[in-house]
VMD Tcl script that builds the backbone (N, CA, C; Angstrom):
set m [mol new atoms 177]
animate dup $m
set s [atomselect $m all]
$s set {name element resname resid chain x y z} {
  {N N UNK 1 A 94.714 -45.476 256.600}
  {CA C UNK 1 A 93.759 -46.196 257.268}
  {C C UNK 1 A 92.543 -45.542 257.904}
  {N N UNK 2 A 91.561 -46.055 257.456}
  {CA C UNK 2 A 90.133 -45.614 257.572}
  {C C UNK 2 A 89.673 -45.855 258.968}
  {N N UNK 3 A 88.949 -44.597 259.665}
  {CA C UNK 3 A 88.612 -44.246 261.157}
  {C C UNK 3 A 87.074 -44.299 260.916}
  {N N UNK 4 A 86.728 -44.575 262.246}
  {CA C UNK 4 A 85.130 -44.322 262.837}
  {C C UNK 4 A 84.956 -43.096 262.299}
  {N N UNK 5 A 84.099 -42.930 261.790}
  {CA C UNK 5 A 83.359 -41.468 261.202}
  {C C UNK 5 A 83.914 -40.830 259.792}
  {N N UNK 6 A 84.868 -41.304 259.194}
  {CA C UNK 6 A 85.407 -41.032 257.987}
  {C C UNK 6 A 84.374 -40.990 257.126}
  {N N UNK 7 A 84.376 -39.941 256.273}
  {CA C UNK 7 A 83.429 -39.854 254.829}
  {C C UNK 7 A 84.247 -40.610 253.864}
  {N N UNK 8 A 83.412 -41.396 253.258}
  {CA C UNK 8 A 83.953 -42.064 251.981}
  {C C UNK 8 A 83.110 -42.482 250.906}
  {N N UNK 9 A 83.528 -42.408 249.903}
  {CA C UNK 9 A 82.844 -42.883 248.269}
  {C C UNK 9 A 83.509 -44.470 247.784}
  {N N UNK 10 A 82.651 -44.916 247.206}
  {CA C UNK 10 A 83.124 -46.429 246.704}
  {C C UNK 10 A 83.674 -45.827 245.318}
  {N N UNK 11 A 84.593 -46.732 244.939}
  {CA C UNK 11 A 85.242 -46.902 243.385}
  {C C UNK 11 A 85.286 -47.958 243.156}
  {N N UNK 12 A 85.682 -47.770 241.847}
  {CA C UNK 12 A 85.960 -48.905 240.794}
  {C C UNK 12 A 85.601 -50.427 241.258}
  {N N UNK 13 A 84.615 -50.115 241.602}
  {CA C UNK 13 A 83.843 -51.797 241.677}
  {C C UNK 13 A 82.332 -51.661 241.411}
  {N N UNK 14 A 81.863 -53.273 241.355}
  {CA C UNK 14 A 80.286 -53.256 241.006}
  {C C UNK 14 A 79.644 -52.163 241.956}
  {N N UNK 15 A 79.717 -52.405 243.313}
  {CA C UNK 15 A 78.870 -51.485 244.133}
  {C C UNK 15 A 79.111 -50.087 243.820}
  {N N UNK 16 A 80.090 -49.750 243.409}
  {CA C UNK 16 A 80.308 -48.401 243.281}
  {C C UNK 16 A 79.288 -47.549 242.141}
  {N N UNK 17 A 79.057 -48.600 240.960}
  {CA C UNK 17 A 78.048 -48.328 239.815}
  {C C UNK 17 A 76.912 -48.431 240.675}
  {N N UNK 18 A 76.356 -48.817 241.625}
  {CA C UNK 18 A 74.958 -49.065 242.287}
  {C C UNK 18 A 74.799 -47.867 242.971}
  {N N UNK 19 A 75.962 -47.038 243.506}
  {CA C UNK 19 A 76.032 -46.197 244.792}
  {C C UNK 19 A 76.452 -44.756 244.106}
  {N N UNK 20 A 77.003 -44.734 242.801}
  {CA C UNK 20 A 77.386 -43.737 242.513}
  {C C UNK 20 A 77.073 -42.238 243.067}
  {N N UNK 21 A 78.406 -41.593 243.370}
  {CA C UNK 21 A 78.369 -40.336 244.165}
  {C C UNK 21 A 77.721 -40.437 245.713}
  {N N UNK 22 A 76.897 -41.456 246.045}
  {CA C UNK 22 A 76.668 -41.562 247.577}
  {C C UNK 22 A 77.917 -41.413 248.738}
  {N N UNK 23 A 77.736 -40.775 249.613}
  {CA C UNK 23 A 78.871 -40.308 250.530}
  {C C UNK 23 A 78.408 -41.138 251.733}
  {N N UNK 24 A 79.349 -42.271 252.040}
  {CA C UNK 24 A 79.332 -43.093 253.118}
  {C C UNK 24 A 80.083 -42.860 254.928}
  {N N UNK 25 A 79.718 -42.804 255.819}
  {CA C UNK 25 A 80.593 -42.925 256.969}
  {C C UNK 25 A 80.515 -44.136 257.414}
  {N N UNK 26 A 82.225 -44.333 257.726}
  {CA C UNK 26 A 82.555 -45.682 258.281}
  {C C UNK 26 A 82.056 -45.556 259.675}
  {N N UNK 27 A 81.533 -46.780 259.819}
  {CA C UNK 27 A 80.994 -47.558 261.123}
  {C C UNK 27 A 81.766 -47.547 262.102}
  {N N UNK 28 A 83.056 -48.077 261.693}
  {CA C UNK 28 A 84.295 -49.016 262.229}
  {C C UNK 28 A 85.106 -48.383 261.841}
  {N N UNK 29 A 86.676 -48.525 262.667}
  {CA C UNK 29 A 87.922 -48.215 262.037}
  {C C UNK 29 A 87.892 -49.657 261.172}
  {N N UNK 30 A 88.915 -49.262 260.224}
  {CA C UNK 30 A 89.562 -50.369 259.363}
  {C C UNK 30 A 90.016 -51.535 260.393}
  {N N UNK 31 A 89.550 -52.566 259.640}
  {CA C UNK 31 A 90.461 -53.936 260.191}
  {C C UNK 31 A 90.622 -55.015 259.278}
  {N N UNK 32 A 91.279 -55.716 259.929}
  {CA C UNK 32 A 92.154 -56.854 259.121}
  {C C UNK 32 A 91.279 -58.100 259.047}
  {N N UNK 33 A 90.718 -58.938 258.108}
  {CA C UNK 33 A 90.068 -60.085 257.958}
  {C C UNK 33 A 90.994 -61.158 256.839}
  {N N UNK 34 A 92.123 -62.093 257.567}
  {CA C UNK 34 A 93.104 -62.195 256.782}
  {C C UNK 34 A 93.783 -61.680 256.007}
  {N N UNK 35 A 93.894 -61.663 254.517}
  {CA C UNK 35 A 94.904 -60.726 253.903}
  {C C UNK 35 A 93.887 -59.272 253.365}
  {N N UNK 36 A 92.679 -59.413 253.991}
  {CA C UNK 36 A 91.592 -58.266 253.385}
  {C C UNK 36 A 91.565 -56.931 254.413}
  {N N UNK 37 A 91.620 -55.613 254.049}
  {CA C UNK 37 A 91.253 -54.381 254.994}
  {C C UNK 37 A 89.742 -54.437 254.539}
  {N N UNK 38 A 89.337 -54.300 255.500}
  {CA C UNK 38 A 87.666 -54.366 255.738}
  {C C UNK 38 A 87.284 -52.782 256.826}
  {N N UNK 39 A 86.234 -52.562 256.356}
  {CA C UNK 39 A 85.461 -51.555 256.956}
  {C C UNK 39 A 84.008 -51.889 257.088}
  {N N UNK 40 A 83.097 -51.260 258.165}
  {CA C UNK 40 A 81.732 -51.344 258.253}
  {C C UNK 40 A 81.411 -49.934 258.031}
  {N N UNK 41 A 80.521 -49.921 257.118}
  {CA C UNK 41 A 79.745 -48.594 256.676}
  {C C UNK 41 A 78.302 -48.498 257.325}
  {N N UNK 42 A 78.047 -46.864 257.608}
  {CA C UNK 42 A 76.697 -46.899 258.074}
  {C C UNK 42 A 75.422 -47.203 256.885}
  {N N UNK 43 A 74.554 -47.731 257.001}
  {CA C UNK 43 A 73.458 -48.069 256.175}
  {C C UNK 43 A 73.800 -49.076 255.034}
  {N N UNK 44 A 75.010 -49.813 255.220}
  {CA C UNK 44 A 75.196 -50.860 254.430}
  {C C UNK 44 A 75.480 -52.213 255.216}
  {N N UNK 45 A 75.168 -53.501 254.299}
  {CA C UNK 45 A 74.728 -54.325 255.245}
  {C C UNK 45 A 76.450 -55.018 254.931}
  {N N UNK 46 A 76.815 -55.506 256.080}
  {CA C UNK 46 A 78.054 -56.282 256.299}
  {C C UNK 46 A 79.559 -55.251 256.034}
  {N N UNK 47 A 80.463 -55.833 255.870}
  {CA C UNK 47 A 81.776 -55.308 255.841}
  {C C UNK 47 A 81.926 -54.957 254.235}
  {N N UNK 48 A 82.789 -54.051 253.856}
  {CA C UNK 48 A 82.923 -53.549 252.636}
  {C C UNK 48 A 84.536 -53.443 252.378}
  {N N UNK 49 A 85.305 -53.837 251.487}
  {CA C UNK 49 A 86.751 -53.806 251.436}
  {C C UNK 49 A 87.431 -52.298 251.382}
  {N N UNK 50 A 88.158 -52.195 251.921}
  {CA C UNK 50 A 88.582 -50.644 252.434}
  {C C UNK 50 A 89.294 -50.321 250.814}
  {N N UNK 51 A 89.687 -51.184 250.080}
  {CA C UNK 51 A 90.461 -50.769 248.804}
  {C C UNK 51 A 89.869 -50.245 248.072}
  {N N UNK 52 A 88.504 -50.357 247.858}
  {CA C UNK 52 A 87.397 -49.724 247.063}
  {C C UNK 52 A 86.666 -48.440 247.549}
  {N N UNK 53 A 87.354 -47.876 248.921}
  {CA C UNK 53 A 86.888 -46.743 249.321}
  {C C UNK 53 A 87.992 -45.362 248.847}
  {N N UNK 54 A 87.316 -44.115 249.051}
  {CA C UNK 54 A 88.296 -43.059 248.850}
  {C C UNK 54 A 87.577 -42.045 250.077}
  {N N UNK 55 A 88.496 -41.623 250.818}
  {CA C UNK 55 A 88.348 -40.582 251.799}
  {C C UNK 55 A 88.005 -39.381 251.067}
  {N N UNK 56 A 86.537 -38.582 251.484}
  {CA C UNK 56 A 86.537 -37.357 250.887}
  {C C UNK 56 A 86.342 -36.475 251.959}
  {N N UNK 57 A 86.666 -35.288 251.821}
  {CA C UNK 57 A 86.450 -34.114 252.816}
  {C C UNK 57 A 85.064 -33.653 252.567}
  {N N UNK 58 A 84.340 -33.637 253.595}
  {CA C UNK 58 A 83.082 -32.972 253.459}
  {C C UNK 58 A 83.018 -31.893 254.672}
  {N N UNK 59 A 82.782 -30.552 254.218}
  {CA C UNK 59 A 82.606 -29.555 255.079}
  {C C UNK 59 A 81.467 -28.625 255.062}
}
mol reanalyze $m
mol bondsrecalc $m
mol representation Tube
mol addrep $m
């Protein structure tokens, strides 16, 4: 489950190709809308499907 403040990268989707290697910060905790797990990302318009996000460890 993604939490506000987590650092993530996009993978295996069209948006991932456009934003290859970009590290995003979760602006919200993961939430459900119908059957879909979603999260808001800082600097991204609207919500994004959590299944296409991978948490990264940035130190």
